[in-house]
C-alpha positions in Angstrom: 78.3 49.4 82.3 79.8 51.1 84.9 83.3 52.3 84.7 83.9 51.5 88.6 85.3 48.1 88.7 84.6 47.6 92.5 80.9 47.5 91.5 81.6 43.9 90.0 83.1 42.8 93.1 81.1 40.1 95.5 79.0 42.1 98.3 78.5 41.0 101.7 75.5 41.5 103.9 76.4 43.6 106.9 74.7 44.1 110.3 75.7 46.4 113.1 74.7 46.0 116.8 75.1 47.8 119.9 76.1 46.0 123.3 74.1 48.2 126.0 74.3 47.7 129.6 72.7 48.7 132.6 74.0 49.7 136.0 74.4 46.0 137.0 76.2 45.2 133.8 73.4 43.1 132.5 73.0 43.4 128.7 69.8 44.5 126.7 68.3 42.0 124.4 65.5 42.1 122.1 63.1 39.8 120.9 62.0 40.6 117.0 58.7 39.7 115.6 60.1 38.4 112.5 62.5 36.0 114.1 62.0 33.1 116.6 64.9 33.8 118.8 66.4 37.0 120.7 69.3 38.9 119.5 71.5 42.2 120.5 69.6 45.1 119.5 70.8 46.5 116.0 70.0 45.6 112.3 71.0 45.7 108.5 73.5 48.1 107.2 71.9 49.8 104.6 73.6 50.8 101.1 75.6 54.0 101.6 75.2 53.9 105.4 78.3 53.1 108.0 77.9 50.4 110.3 78.0 53.0 113.1 75.3 55.0 111.7 73.2 51.9 111.3 73.8 50.6 114.8 72.5 54.5 116.0 69.5 54.4 113.5 68.4 51.0 114.4 68.4 51.7 118.0 66.4 55.1 117.8 64.0 53.2 115.4 63.6 50.2 117.5 63.9 51.4 121.2 63.3 55.0 121.1 66.8 55.7 122.3 69.4 58.1 121.0 72.8 56.4 121.5 76.0 57.4 120.2 77.9 54.2 119.3 81.2 54.0 121.2 84.4 51.9 120.1 83.8 48.7 118.0 83.8 45.6 120.2 83.4 42.9 117.6 83.5 41.9 114.2 82.2 38.6 113.2 82.3 36.7 109.7 79.3 34.7 109.3 79.5 32.0 106.8 76.7 31.2 104.4 73.7 29.1 105.6 70.1 28.3 105.1 69.7 30.4 101.9 71.8 33.2 103.3 74.8 34.7 102.0 78.0 35.2 104.1 78.0 38.2 106.1 79.9 40.5 108.3 78.6 41.6 111.5 79.8 44.2 113.9 79.1 45.1 117.6 79.8 48.6 118.8 79.8 49.6 122.7 76.5 51.2 123.6 77.5 52.4 126.8 75.2 52.1 130.0 71.7 53.3 129.4 68.0 52.9 131.0 65.3 51.1 129.9 64.0 51.4 126.1 61.7 54.4 125.6 59.3 52.6 123.6 59.4 49.6 121.4 58.8 49.6 117.6 55.8 47.1 117.7 56.2 45.9 114.2 59.7 44.9 114.9 60.2 43.9 118.5 57.9 41.7 120.6 59.9 42.5 123.9 63.1 43.2 125.5 65.1 42.2 128.7 68.1 43.0 130.7 70.2 39.6 130.9 73.1 38.5 132.8 75.4 36.5 130.8 73.8 33.2 131.8 70.3 34.4 131.1 71.7 35.8 127.8 73.1 32.2 126.7 69.8 30.7 127.5 68.1 33.2 125.2 70.1 33.6 122.4 71.4 31.4 119.5 74.6 29.7 120.0 76.3 32.0 117.5 74.7 35.0 119.0 75.5 34.2 122.7 79.2 33.6 121.6 79.1 37.0 119.9 77.5 38.9 123.0 79.7 37.0 125.3 82.8 38.2 123.1 81.5 41.9 122.9 81.1 41.8 127.0 84.6 40.7 127.3 85.7 43.4 124.9 84.2 45.9 127.0 85.9 44.7 130.1 89.2 44.3 128.7 89.4 47.3 126.2 90.0 44.7 123.3 88.3 44.5 119.9 87.8 40.6 119.1 87.8 38.9 115.5 85.4 36.3 115.4 84.4 33.6 112.7 81.0 32.3 113.2 81.0 33.5 116.6 84.4 31.9 117.4 87.8 33.2 117.5 89.7 31.5 114.6 92.8 29.3 114.9 96.0 31.3 114.4 97.1 28.9 111.4 95.3 29.9 108.1 95.6 27.5 105.2 98.6 25.5 106.6 100.7 28.6 107.5 101.6 29.2 111.0 101.1 32.8 112.5 104.9 33.6 112.0 104.9 33.1 108.4 105.4 35.9 106.0 
């Protein structure tokens, strides 16, 4: 038995991604070999690893790029579904970059620079909402909190936002 009571608390899965842009403000999407859909580059945050470290590690492993993640753009809580637990997904600003150096062939099938319309066509609706929110956050200087890819209502459990 551990003396650390926090070890008994529920755990959430966590993922971290980077919003990488080219000179035309298109975003980089990747097509994993192990999923039937495209996504922002990134991956699982390992035990004992910060989300920022995970994003940088994943980009190096998957694309051969060395990127220092910038500011936090999006925090997105994703509810449980299809045999998956709920999770917390974060997106950092990856800045502007050139084409990927290489693809981790065991993980990625391909990559593409996409404008917002193209991204919306390639991504699942949840991921398209998250990517659009990240691009909005870059342009406005905001950090966006989402639940299932959507900004939550101001009202939580019947309490208005001015309630203490």
